[in-house]
C-alpha positions in Angstrom: -72.7 49.7 -0.4 -70.8 52.5 -2.0 -68.6 51.6 -5.5 -64.5 51.6 -4.0 -65.5 52.3 -0.2 -63.3 52.1 2.7 -65.0 49.2 3.9 -62.1 46.6 2.9 -61.8 47.3 -0.3 -58.2 46.8 -0.4 -58.8 43.4 1.1 -60.4 42.1 -1.9 -57.3 39.7 -3.7 -58.4 38.4 0.2 -61.8 37.4 -0.7 -62.7 33.5 -1.4 -63.7 34.0 -5.1 -67.3 33.7 -4.8 -67.2 35.9 -2.2 -66.2 38.6 -4.7 -68.1 37.9 -7.1 -71.0 38.6 -4.6 -68.5 41.5 -3.7 -68.8 42.8 -7.5 -72.8 42.4 -7.6 -73.4 44.5 -4.5 -71.0 46.9 -5.9 -72.1 48.1 -8.9 -75.3 45.8 -9.8 -75.3 43.5 -12.0 -77.2 40.2 -12.3 -77.4 36.8 -11.9 -77.1 35.8 -15.2 -74.3 38.2 -15.6 -72.3 37.2 -13.0 -73.3 33.2 -14.3 -71.2 34.3 -17.9 -68.4 36.3 -16.2 -67.7 33.2 -13.3 -67.4 31.1 -16.7 -71.1 28.4 -15.8 -72.7 30.6 -18.1 -69.6 31.2 -20.7 -69.0 31.0 -23.7 -71.3 27.4 -25.3 -69.6 24.7 -27.7 -72.3 25.6 -29.7 -72.4 29.4 -29.7 -68.5 28.8 -31.1 -69.4 26.4 -33.0 -70.8 29.8 -34.9 -67.8 31.6 -34.5 -64.9 30.2 -36.3 -63.7 27.1 -38.3 -63.8 23.4 -37.1 -64.3 24.1 -34.0 -64.1 21.6 -31.4 -64.3 22.7 -27.9 -63.0 26.2 -26.7 -60.8 27.5 -24.6 -60.7 29.8 -21.2 -58.4 31.6 -19.8 -58.7 33.2 -16.0 -61.3 36.2 -15.7 -59.7 38.6 -12.7 -60.7 42.3 -11.8 -58.7 45.3 -12.5 -60.3 47.1 -8.9 -59.8 50.9 -7.9 -60.0 52.3 -11.6 -61.7 55.8 -12.2 -61.6 57.2 -15.6 -63.1 60.5 -16.3 -64.5 60.9 -12.9 -66.3 57.8 -13.0 -65.9 54.2 -11.2 -65.0 51.4 -12.8 -64.1 47.9 -12.4 -61.9 46.5 -15.3 -62.5 42.5 -16.4 -58.8 41.4 -17.6 -58.5 37.9 -19.4 -54.9 36.8 -18.9 -52.8 34.4 -17.8 -50.6 36.6 -17.1 -49.8 36.9 -12.6 -49.2 40.5 -11.2 -50.7 42.1 -14.0 -54.0 42.7 -12.6 -52.4 43.3 -9.1 -50.1 45.8 -10.5 -52.4 47.5 -12.2 -54.6 48.3 -9.4 -52.2 48.9 -7.5 -51.8 52.4 -9.8 -54.8 53.3 -10.3 -55.3 53.5 -6.2 -52.5 55.6 -6.6 -54.0 57.9 -8.8 -57.4 57.8 -7.5 -55.5 60.1 -4.7 -55.1 62.6 -7.7 -58.7 62.1 -9.2 -57.6 59.5 -11.3 -57.5 59.0 -15.4 -58.7 61.7 -18.0 -58.8 60.2 -21.2 -61.0 61.2 -24.4 -60.9 60.0 -28.0 -61.5 61.3 -31.4 -64.0 60.3 -34.0 -63.9 57.0 -34.9 -62.8 57.2 -38.2 -61.0 54.2 -39.5 -59.2 54.1 -43.1 -60.3 51.4 -45.9 -57.2 51.2 -48.4 -58.0 50.7 -52.1 -54.7 49.2 -54.3 -54.6 50.7 -57.4 -52.2 49.1 -60.4 -51.2 49.4 -64.3 -51.5 53.2 -64.2 -49.6 55.0 -67.6 -49.7 58.7 -65.7 -50.7 57.4 -62.0 -50.6 61.6 -61.8 -53.3 61.9 -63.9 -55.5 58.9 -62.3 -54.5 60.9 -59.3 -56.4 64.3 -60.3 -59.7 62.3 -61.8 -60.5 60.4 -58.2 -60.3 63.3 -56.9 -62.2 65.0 -59.3 -64.9 62.3 -58.2 -65.0 62.6 -54.4 -68.1 64.0 -53.5 -69.6 61.1 -55.7 -67.3 58.7 -54.7 -68.1 59.5 -51.0 -72.2 58.6 -52.2 -71.7 55.5 -53.4 -70.6 54.8 -50.0 -72.7 56.3 -48.2 -75.0 53.5 -49.6 -73.3 50.5 -48.0 -74.4 50.5 -45.0 -77.8 52.3 -43.7 -78.3 51.5 -40.9 -74.1 53.4 -39.3 -75.4 56.4 -41.7 -78.8 56.5 -39.3 -76.2 56.3 -36.2 -74.5 59.3 -37.5 -71.8 57.4 -39.1 -71.0 56.8 -42.8 -68.4 58.1 -45.1 -65.9 61.1 -44.2 -63.9 61.9 -47.1 -61.3 60.2 -49.7 -57.9 60.8 -49.4 -55.7 59.4 -53.1 -52.2 58.7 -52.2 -48.6 57.9 -54.9 -46.7 55.8 -54.1 -44.1 56.8 -55.9 -41.1 53.6 -55.6 -42.1 49.8 -54.8 -41.0 46.6 -55.5 -42.9 47.1 -58.6 -42.8 50.7 -59.5 -45.8 53.1 -58.9 -49.2 52.8 -57.8 -51.6 54.8 -56.2 -53.6 54.0 -52.8 -57.5 55.6 -52.0 -58.3 56.5 -48.3 -61.6 55.9 -47.4 -61.5 57.6 -44.5 -65.7 56.0 -42.7 -67.1 57.0 -38.7 -68.0 53.2 -37.9 -69.7 54.6 -34.5 -69.5 52.0 -32.4 -68.5 48.6 -34.7 -64.8 48.2 -34.5 -65.1 49.0 -38.5 -63.6 46.2 -40.2 -66.8 44.6 -42.2 -68.5 47.6 -43.1 -65.3 49.2 -44.1 -64.5 46.5 -46.0 -67.7 46.4 -47.6 -67.1 50.0 -48.5 -64.4 49.8 -50.5 -64.9 46.7 -52.2 -68.2 48.7 -53.3 -66.2 51.1 -54.7 -63.2 49.1 -56.8 -65.2 49.0 -60.1 -65.7 52.3 -60.4 -61.8 53.2 -59.4 -61.2 50.6 -62.1 -63.1 53.3 -64.6 -62.4 56.4 -63.6 -58.4 55.4 -63.8 -58.2 52.5 -66.2 -56.0 51.0 -64.1 -56.3 47.8 -62.3 -57.9 47.8 -58.9 -56.2 44.6 -56.7 -56.5 45.2 -52.8 -59.6 46.6 -51.3 -59.0 46.4 -47.4 -59.6 47.5 -43.5 -56.0 49.5 -42.2 -55.4 48.1 -38.7 -53.1 51.4 -38.7 -55.8 53.9 -37.4 -54.4 56.9 -36.7 -57.8 58.9 -36.8 -59.4 57.1 -34.0 -56.8 58.2 -31.2 -57.2 57.6 -28.2 -55.5 59.4 -25.4 -55.4 58.9 -21.4 -53.0 61.1 -18.6 -52.6 61.1 -15.5 -50.7 62.5 -12.5 -49.0 60.8 -9.0 -47.7 62.0 -6.0 -44.5 61.7 -5.9 -45.2 61.0 -1.9 -46.9 57.8 -3.0 -44.7 56.6 -4.8 -42.1 56.1 -1.6 -42.4 52.6 -0.5 -39.5 50.6 1.6 -36.5 52.2 1.7 -37.0 54.0 -1.6 -38.0 57.6 -1.5 -40.7 58.9 -3.9 -38.0 60.9 -5.5 -36.2 57.8 -5.6 -39.5 56.3 -7.8 -40.3 59.1 -9.7 -37.3 59.7 -11.2 -36.0 56.2 -11.9 -39.1 56.1 -13.9 -37.9 58.9 -16.2 -34.9 56.9 -16.5 -36.3 53.6 -17.2 -39.1 55.5 -20.0 -35.8 57.0 -21.1 -34.2 54.3 -22.5 -37.4 53.0 -24.2 -37.6 56.8 -25.8 -34.0 56.2 -27.2 -33.7 52.3 -27.9 -35.9 50.3 -30.0 -35.4 47.4 -28.4 -35.8 48.7 -24.7 -38.8 50.0 -26.4 -40.8 46.3 -28.0 -41.1 45.7 -24.4 -41.9 49.0 -23.0 -45.3 49.0 -25.1 -45.4 44.8 -24.7 -45.7 46.0 -21.2 -48.4 48.9 -21.5 -50.5 46.0 -23.9 -50.0 43.8 -21.2 -53.1 46.2 -19.8 -54.9 46.6 -22.9 -55.2 42.8 -24.4 -56.8 41.3 -21.7 -59.4 44.3 -22.0 -60.0 43.4 -25.9 -60.2 40.3 -24.8 -62.9 40.2 -22.1 -64.7 42.2 -24.2 -64.9 40.2 -27.1 -62.6 43.1 -29.3 -59.9 42.0 -31.5 -56.4 42.4 -29.4 -54.6 41.6 -32.6 -55.9 44.7 -34.5 -55.0 46.9 -32.0 -51.1 45.3 -31.1 -51.1 45.8 -34.7 -52.4 49.7 -35.0 -50.1 50.9 -31.9 -46.5 49.2 -32.9 -47.1 51.0 -36.4 -47.7 54.5 -34.4 -44.8 53.6 -32.6 -42.9 53.7 -35.5 -44.3 56.4 -36.9 -41.7 58.9 -37.3 -39.4 56.3 -38.5 -37.9 54.5 -35.2 -39.7 53.0 -32.8 -40.3 54.2 -29.6 -42.5 54.4 -26.4 -45.7 55.0 -26.7 -45.7 56.1 -23.3 -44.6 59.7 -22.3 -43.7 60.3 -18.6 -42.0 63.6 -16.8 -42.9 65.7 -13.5 -45.2 69.2 -13.4 -44.0 72.1 -11.2 -45.3 70.3 -7.7 -42.7 67.2 -8.3 -45.2 64.9 -9.0 -44.7 62.8 -11.7 -47.4 62.5 -15.0 -48.1 60.3 -18.0 -49.6 60.3 -20.5 -50.7 57.6 -23.5 -51.5 58.2 -26.9 -52.9 54.9 -29.3 -54.3 54.0 -31.7 -57.3 52.0 -30.2 -60.5 50.8 -32.3 -62.6 49.1 -30.6 -66.8 48.2 -31.3 -69.0 47.3 -28.4 -71.3 46.2 -31.1 -70.9 42.9 -33.6 -68.7 40.5 -34.7 -67.4 39.1 -31.7 -69.0 40.7 -28.3 -72.2 40.7 -29.7 -72.3 36.6 -29.8 -69.9 35.6 -26.7 -72.1 35.7 -23.2 -68.9 37.1 -21.0 -68.1 39.7 -23.2 -71.2 41.0 -22.7 -71.1 41.3 -19.1 -68.8 42.5 -19.1 -69.8 45.8 -21.3 -72.4 45.9 -18.5 -70.1 45.4 -15.6 -68.2 48.3 -16.5 -71.4 50.7 -17.4 -69.9 50.8 -21.1 -72.8 52.6 -23.9 -70.6 53.0 -26.4 -67.1 52.0 -27.6 -65.8 55.8 -27.0 -66.4 54.6 -23.6 -64.7 51.7 -24.0 -61.6 53.2 -25.5 -61.0 55.7 -22.6 -60.7 52.9 -19.7 -58.9 51.2 -21.6 -56.0 53.2 -22.8 -56.2 54.2 -18.7 -55.4 50.5 -17.9 -52.6 51.2 -20.9 -50.8 53.5 -19.1 -51.4 52.3 -15.0 -49.6 48.9 -16.5 -47.0 50.8 -18.1 -46.5 53.0 -14.6 -46.7 49.4 -12.3 -44.1 47.6 -14.7 -41.5 51.2 -14.7 -42.0 51.2 -10.9 -40.8 47.8 -10.2 -37.6 48.4 -13.2 -36.8 51.7 -11.2 -36.6 49.9 -8.1 -36.8 46.9 -6.6 -36.8 45.0 -10.3 -39.8 43.3 -12.1 -39.2 40.2 -10.8 -39.1 40.0 -7.4 -43.3 40.6 -7.6 -43.9 39.0 -10.9 -42.1 35.8 -9.1 -44.0 35.5 -6.3 -47.4 36.0 -7.9 -46.0 33.4 -10.9 -44.8 31.3 -7.7 -48.7 29.8 -7.0 -49.1 28.5 -10.5 -45.7 26.8 -10.4 -47.4 25.1 -7.0 -50.8 24.7 -8.9 -48.6 22.5 -11.8 -46.8 20.5 -9.0 -50.4 19.8 -8.1 -50.1 21.2 -4.7 -53.7 20.3 -3.3 -55.9 24.2 -3.4 -55.2 24.8 0.3 -51.6 23.9 0.1 -51.0 26.1 -2.6 -50.2 29.4 -0.3 -47.8 27.9 1.8 -45.8 26.1 -1.5 -46.0 29.4 -3.2 -44.6 31.6 0.0 -41.4 29.0 0.3 -40.1 28.8 -3.2 -40.5 32.5 -2.5 -38.5 32.2 0.5 -35.6 30.3 -0.7 -35.6 32.1 -3.8 -36.3 28.6 -5.8 -39.8 28.8 -7.8 -39.7 25.6 -10.0 -41.7 22.4 -10.3 -38.8 19.8 -9.6 -38.3 22.0 -6.5 -41.8 22.0 -5.7 -42.6 18.6 -6.4 -39.0 17.8 -3.8 -41.3 20.4 -1.1 -44.5 18.5 -1.6 -42.6 14.9 -1.0 -41.5 16.2 2.4 -44.7 17.1 3.5 -46.7 14.3 2.7 -44.0 11.8 4.5 
């Protein structure tokens, strides 16, 4: 069966959980072992968790769903998303479906260069110390290259060394060295932190100062991921809304996020609704990516939208997303967690850059889903219909009654646990 063939592809969500997994195995030919890991039957064990963090008492699960319809750089990709919030997987999947009519998402990344910072204090003359460090730049880079010979063999390693003067701070002026380090397919924290630790004693000898912090920066603005998408205006039409109405409403909703940090915070959170679940599913550091994304959104002095939306000469909707995206496909939790490994194999990911391209595309799709809902029928209608299923389950409904109960609560406009329990009591009489 060809991935995303016309045969029932739109009915994937109607299949049973077991049938969905079987469909994925048929479409993308992944192994029984990976299927078991993704289903939770052979996921992270307490014994494996014991080696990941301290004081382990067990494991904690999230729903793992598959966003459908994504085509990224001409390749069909099933996207695993670990998330608890209703409507995220459905919203991203629907936007991806619309995008397929114009070729899907097109994404690329810059080289995987991370920044390690070294703070230098107690300098008699910071300007002179800066010049001394720059004079030793080549030899310092050579020292940093000795830290990880494996990365060097793979084409990574130190790329540049910059020295910044912080002229004014609560403790006065000081210097910060930036070590630019290509981490290839790793997220990079361990390699970069080890490298700046190694350089610290020599930096002290060169400058006569005192090194304090030696740490990776999560503002990975040299490691950017970019995605763009075009949506035919006619494909945006639904119900009483014309395609032009929806397109223009998206522009107007986006404009508020550009101009107002209060809206931008929620707007960008919607982008991360699509990004964080993939980071979690693949064992990546979602907190680091969140920090970098929000810092990047404020890079011009005012917190603003990470996305842009406009229209082309044909009147079609065009969107872009650019953001730091430091992800890895080797090391860390990705190496330990069976479901993280299976998720990467399911997507057919061979490199960190490929993973970043998929992730940034899903972030753009999720932003579009939110803007479309906000600009038309409101965010609650679609969200609450899915949320009603959670409420029904929380009220104690049997599996066979959950959908029926959710539908009634939506019809009645009363999506509450106490109301759900009242209905269940009436049905039981």
